[in-house]
C-alpha positions in Angstrom: 171.9 16.9 92.8 173.7 14.7 90.3 170.4 13.0 89.7 168.7 16.3 88.9 171.4 17.4 86.6 171.2 14.1 84.7 167.4 14.4 84.4 167.8 18.0 83.1 170.3 16.8 80.4 167.9 14.0 79.3 165.1 16.5 78.9 167.3 18.7 76.8 168.3 15.8 74.6 164.6 14.9 74.1 163.7 18.4 73.0 166.8 18.9 70.8 166.9 19.2 67.1 168.2 16.6 64.7 172.0 16.0 65.1 174.3 17.9 62.8 177.6 16.8 61.4 180.5 18.4 63.1 181.4 21.6 61.4 178.1 21.8 59.5 176.6 25.0 58.1 174.9 27.4 60.5 171.2 27.8 60.4 171.3 31.5 59.2 171.5 32.2 55.5 174.0 34.8 54.5 175.0 35.9 51.0 178.4 37.1 49.9 178.9 38.9 46.6 180.7 37.0 43.9 184.3 37.9 43.1 184.6 35.5 40.1 185.8 35.8 36.6 185.4 33.6 33.5 188.4 32.3 31.5 186.2 32.1 28.4 183.5 34.7 29.0 180.2 34.8 27.0 178.8 37.9 25.4 175.4 37.3 26.7 172.7 38.1 24.1 170.0 38.4 26.7 169.8 38.3 30.5 173.3 38.0 32.1 174.0 35.8 35.2 175.4 39.0 36.8 171.8 40.1 37.5 171.4 37.3 40.0 172.8 38.0 43.5 173.3 34.4 44.7 176.2 32.5 43.1 177.7 29.1 43.8 179.6 26.3 42.2 179.5 22.6 41.4 182.6 20.4 41.6 184.0 16.9 41.6 187.3 15.1 41.6 188.7 17.5 39.0 188.9 20.2 41.7 191.5 18.8 43.9 192.6 21.9 45.8 189.9 24.1 47.4 190.5 26.7 50.1 186.9 26.7 51.3 187.0 29.8 53.6 188.5 31.8 50.8 186.0 30.6 48.3 183.1 31.4 50.7 184.4 34.9 51.3 184.6 35.5 47.6 181.0 34.5 46.8 180.6 30.8 46.9 177.3 30.7 48.7 176.4 27.1 47.7 178.2 24.0 46.3 176.8 21.0 44.6 179.3 18.2 45.0 179.6 15.0 43.0 179.1 12.0 45.2 178.4 9.0 43.1 178.0 7.6 39.6 176.1 4.5 38.5 176.1 1.8 41.1 179.8 1.3 41.8 181.6 4.6 41.6 182.2 7.1 44.4 183.9 10.4 43.6 187.3 10.3 45.4 187.0 14.0 46.4 183.5 13.8 47.7 184.2 13.4 51.4 186.9 16.1 51.4 184.7 18.6 49.5 181.7 17.7 51.7 183.6 18.3 55.0 185.4 21.5 53.7 182.2 23.1 52.4 180.3 22.4 55.6 183.1 23.7 57.8 183.2 27.0 55.8 179.5 27.6 56.1 178.8 26.9 52.4 175.4 25.5 51.7 176.2 22.1 50.2 174.3 19.4 48.4 175.3 16.1 46.7 174.7 14.9 43.2 174.5 11.6 41.4 175.6 11.1 37.8 173.1 8.8 36.1 174.5 5.7 34.4 172.2 4.5 31.6 173.1 0.8 31.8 172.1 0.2 35.4 168.6 0.2 37.0 167.6 3.5 38.7 166.7 1.7 41.9 170.3 0.3 42.3 171.7 3.7 41.7 169.4 5.3 44.3 170.6 2.8 46.9 174.2 3.4 46.0 173.7 7.2 46.5 172.0 6.7 49.8 174.8 4.4 50.9 177.5 7.1 50.4 175.8 10.4 51.1 175.1 11.3 54.7 171.7 12.7 55.7 172.8 15.9 57.4 170.5 18.6 58.7 170.8 21.8 56.7 172.1 20.1 53.5 170.6 21.1 50.2 168.4 18.5 48.5 170.0 15.8 46.4 170.5 16.2 42.7 170.1 13.7 39.8 172.4 14.6 36.9 171.0 13.2 33.6 173.0 13.6 30.4 173.9 11.6 27.4 177.2 9.8 27.7 178.5 9.4 24.1 182.1 9.1 25.3 181.5 6.5 28.0 183.8 3.5 27.7 181.1 1.2 28.9 177.6 2.7 28.2 176.5 4.8 25.3 172.9 3.7 24.9 170.2 6.2 24.2 166.8 5.0 25.5 163.5 6.6 24.7 162.1 9.5 26.6 159.3 7.6 28.4 161.8 5.1 29.8 164.2 7.8 30.9 161.5 9.8 32.6 160.3 6.6 34.4 163.9 5.9 35.5 164.2 9.4 36.8 161.0 9.1 38.8 162.1 5.8 40.4 165.4 7.3 41.5 163.8 10.5 42.8 161.1 8.6 44.7 163.6 6.4 46.5 166.1 9.1 47.3 163.3 11.6 48.2 161.8 9.2 50.8 165.2 8.7 52.4 166.3 12.3 52.7 162.8 13.9 53.2 163.3 16.2 50.2 162.6 15.4 46.5 165.8 15.7 44.4 166.4 18.3 41.7 167.3 17.3 38.1 170.3 18.7 36.5 170.4 18.4 32.7 171.6 19.9 29.4 169.7 21.3 26.5 169.9 18.3 24.2 169.0 15.8 26.9 166.1 17.9 28.1 164.7 18.0 24.6 165.4 14.4 23.6 164.0 12.9 26.8 161.1 15.5 26.9 161.8 16.2 30.6 159.4 19.0 30.4 156.7 16.3 30.6 157.6 15.5 34.2 155.4 17.2 36.8 156.6 18.5 40.1 160.3 18.6 39.1 162.6 21.3 40.1 165.4 21.9 37.5 169.0 22.9 37.5 169.7 23.8 33.9 172.9 24.2 31.9 173.1 27.0 29.4 176.4 28.6 28.5 175.5 30.7 25.5 172.1 32.3 26.5 169.7 32.6 29.3 167.9 29.3 30.1 164.5 31.0 29.6 165.5 31.4 26.0 166.9 27.9 25.3 164.6 25.8 27.5 161.4 27.4 26.1 160.6 29.3 29.3 160.8 26.3 31.6 161.0 27.3 35.3 164.4 26.7 36.9 166.0 27.1 40.4 169.7 26.9 39.4 171.5 27.9 36.2 174.9 26.6 35.3 176.3 29.3 33.1 179.9 28.4 32.6 182.4 25.6 33.0 185.4 27.9 32.8 184.9 29.9 36.0 187.9 31.2 38.0 187.1 31.5 41.7 189.5 32.6 44.5 190.5 29.7 46.6 189.9 27.1 43.9 192.8 25.8 41.8 191.9 25.6 38.1 188.6 26.2 36.4 185.2 25.3 37.9 181.5 25.4 37.0 179.7 28.4 38.3 175.9 28.7 38.9 173.3 31.2 40.0 170.1 30.8 42.0 167.0 32.1 40.3 165.9 34.6 42.8 166.8 37.4 45.2 168.7 37.0 48.5 165.4 36.9 50.4 164.1 34.2 48.0 167.3 32.2 48.5 166.8 32.3 52.3 163.2 31.2 51.9 164.2 28.4 49.4 166.9 27.1 51.8 164.4 27.1 54.6 161.9 25.1 52.6 164.2 22.7 50.8 167.1 22.0 53.2 167.1 18.6 54.8 
C-alpha cells in the first residue's frame, strides 16, 4: 500500500504546475476599488485617472511601513517594487515589500533603475541575481530616466545608444523570466531618447499634469503613474499611484497573458 501511495504522489508531482513562493498571490484576479487621496491633487485638464478602475502603486526603500492587507483592501491591486539599481545596489526594502505584497494577494512585479555608467548586460545579470522567478508575478520593468543629481553618473548618451542598451537589458531579462520587460519612463527621457522608435515595447508612463495620451503624442501605454503624492490606507507617508489602462476584464486578461 505504501508503495502505491508513493507512486501516486510522484504522479501528482510530475503533473503539477510550477512551484510558487510561499504566500504567493492566488491565480484568480480580483479588483478592489481605490480608497486613495492625493496630498497635492491635480486639476486634470483632460481625462482623469479616476475613470480607470484598476489602481496600484510603486514603491521602494522610502516606504518603510506598509500594512499590505489594509492597502489591498483599499484598492492596491498591483505593486511594482524597486529591486535593483545599476550593478551593485539592491533596494533594502525589496524583500520585505515582495513578501508582504505576495502574502496579501497583491499582484507584484519588480523594477530595475537603470544606471547610465554601467553596461546593460551587467545590470541585467544583477537584476536576475536578486529577483526571484515566481509564478504569477508581473513582468519585470526597466526604469529609464535621466540622473542629473546622481553623485556618480550624470552622463547623457545619445538616443540610439540608449535604445540599444534598453534592448540588451530587455532581451537578457526577458529570456530568463519568460516575459519581456516593460519600460517605465518620464516625458523628457521618452522624447530625448526617442523611445517611441522602439518596436514591441510595452510602456509604463509618468504624467502628473495631464493624460499620457496628450503628453506622449498618443503613444500606447499599459500603466500610468499619475502622482507621487498619493495617500493610501496602510502605507505610511506619500507613495506613487498608478492606473492600468483598461477595464477590470482587460486587467484579468492582461495578467493572464503577461504574468510569469
